[in-house]
N, C-alpha and C positions, 0 to 999 in steps of 0.2 A: 715511763715514756721520757726519753729525753728531750728537752725543749725548754720554752720560757711561757710563762703563763702570766699575764699582766692582769694586776686587779687593783680596780678603782672604786672608791665609794663617791657618791654625786649627791648635790643638793642644789638645784639653780644654779648648773655651772655652763649655761649657753655660750657664756664670753669667753670661757677656757677650754672647755673639752674638746673641742675640734684640731686647736693646736697641740694638744696632748696626744690625741689618737693618730694625728698624722706622723708624729715623732716616732711613735712605735711602728710603723711600718717596716716588715723584715725582721725584727727584733721580737716582738711577741708571736707566739705560735698560736695562741688564742688571748682574748681579752674579755675580762669578766668584770661587770660592772653591777654594784650593788646602790640602786637609787632609794633615796628616802622621799618618793612623792615630790619628784619635782614639778613645778607650776610653770616652768617656761619651755624652751626648745628642747632640753636637754636630750629627751628620751629622743626625738626625732633625728637630732644629729647623731647620736650614739647608734642608731640602728641603720643610718646611711653608710655607717662604717662597717657593718656587718659584724657587730659585736654580741656578745652573750650579755642580755640586759635584763636584770631581775630587778623588781620593786619590793620594799621590804621594810616593816615598820622599825623605825629607828631605837636600836637598845643601847647606844653607845660605840663610842669608836673603835675599841679592843675589839668587842664582840662582832662588829660588822666587818672588820678587816678579817678575823679569824674564821668567820663564815666565808667570806670569799676566798680564802686560802683553801678552804674544805673543798671548795668546789673545782679546784685546778686539777687539770689532765696532766701536765707535765712536770717534769722532776723540780724544776727549778721556777720560784715565784720572783717577779719584779713587781716591788711596791711602788706606786706613783700617784701622786695625788692629781685631782683634775686641773689643778691650777700650774703644773709642772709639766715640763718638756724635757726631753734629751737633746742636747746640743749636738751640732754637726760633729764634733770631733767625739763626743761619747758615745754615739751612734756606731761611729766607725770601728771603737775600738770593742764595742760590745757585740758586734757582728763578728769579730775574729774570736771573740772569746766563746761563741756560741759553739764553736767548732769542739772545744773540748771542755765543756762546763765541770767546772769542780769546786766544791767549797762555795764561800759567800764572796760578793762584791761589794764592795763601798765606793763612793766617789763623793765630790764635795757638791753642795747645793749653794746655785750663786742666786741671789735676790733682788728681784726688780721691784723698786719702792717706789710708786709713783711717776714711772719711767725713767728712772733712775737705777742702774746696776750699782749693788752695793758691795764694796771689797773690802770693807774694815768692820771694825767692831765686833758684836758676838756675831754677827750674821755671816762673817767668812773669815776663813774656811769653816765649811759646817758639813763636815763629813759624816755620811748616815751609811748604813749598812743596807742596801734596797734590793739586792739579788740574792737570794738565799734557797737551798734545799726545802723543799717543801714540808719534810718531817725535821727538820733541824732548826725550827725557830716558831715562837708564838707571841702573838702581841698580849701586851699586859697593860692595867690600868684603867680605874672602873670610871672616871669623870673625864678627866680632859691631861694633855700632852701624854698620850700611851706611848709606852717604848716597846720595842721588839727585842724579846729576850730570846739567845739563840744558844744551841746545846754546846755544854764544855768541851773547848777543843775546837771548834768549827774554825777553819783556816780560811781568813778574810784576806784578800788582795783588793788594794786601791788602786782605782784605774784614774787615768789622765781625762780629762773633759769634765764639764760641767753638768748637773742636774738644774735646767733653769726654773727658777721659781717665779711666777708672778704673783705677788704676794698681796700688796694692796696697790689699788688705783687712785685712792684718795685717803689723805690724813685723818679724815673724818670715818673712814672706813676702818682703818687702823683703830681709832679710839674705841669704836663699837664694838670689834673684835675681842680689844683688851679687855672691854669690860665684860664681855660673855665669858670669856678664860679666867677672869678673876672670879666671878662667880662661882664657875664650875670647881675652879681649884680651893675655895674655900670651902664649899660644900665636902671635899676630898679633907681639908685639913682639919675641919671640926669633928669628922668621924675618925680621925686617928688619935694616937696619944701623945702627939707631939705636944711639947710643955713650951712656956714663955711665948706664946704669939705675939703678944704685945712688943717684946723684945726685936723678934725677926720683923715687925711691923716696921720699925725703926731702921734696923740695920741691913736688911735684905734689898730694899731700894737703893740705898746710899752704895752697897756694895755693886750691884749690878750696874750702877750710872758710872761706877769710877773703872770698873773693868772695860765695859764697850767703849765708853765715850774717850778717856783717857789713854789706859793702859794697851788696848787693842786698837786705837787709833780712830774712834768712830767720827772724830771732829773733821778727819780727812776726807769723809763724804759730804762735808758742809753743812747744809741746812737738812738734807735728809737724814744725817746722820745725829743732826741735834735732835730731830722729831723722834726718831727711832728709840734713842735712850732716854728721853724724857717719858715718853708713853710706856717703854717697857718698865721704868722704874716705877711710874705710877701704878702700873698693873700689879707689881709686887706690893705695893703697899696697899692697894684696894684688896687684894686676896687676904691678906692678913688681918686687916682691918676688919671685914666680913666675917671671917673667920672666927674672931673674937666675939663679935656679935651673936653668930649662933650659937658658940658656945654657951653665952647668957642667955639662949633662951629666945632673941630675937628674931623676927621673920624679915625675910630680905625681901624689899619691893622695888 
């Protein structure tokens, strides 16, 4: 059936989900939410919007997203995170595209960091494929930073407008999330056949900082740009350092 199914995964998203769902009005023909036993008002807010709300045991990002996609009734899936929302310009363009959906659609993601929109560095432009035919893409990745693998030859059109991402409300929240992602990434690395992890622990953080802060102008976002670059670099270092420890047989605490 021609149309758009929006799919979202949630866990304690009461401060974000209302904004996300409001932006989907008239865009999504159905909204499917896969929730991992939220303990706040997420469920109540979602049900007030009349969405399809399912609670399910957490089995990983890619698995949860693919499960949500499998429930979609319409031809195209719009994947959006709970802390994201469609900008006014993007909504207008998507409404026009809905009249003749064909192939996939990508758009920029604009991040809001502690109240400031980030328009430089590694975070912008951050073009993502977010609308795609249901049968032409699948999520991959066992631990963290899952990715969407589309079918060969899928035509993708890049649209104007931004997907607004309210990423972090405080710098402390960024540090905590970076540690979480570093630990998950370390498990994935330790289980892989990648060699010389100790060398990557030195070079990868440096390359990330140079690329984002200097080459892509992260410094133009002032203090926010500095915080983003140093935390990203620290996350890279910690991920590889923890992976080295896991390879040695250490237990992470």
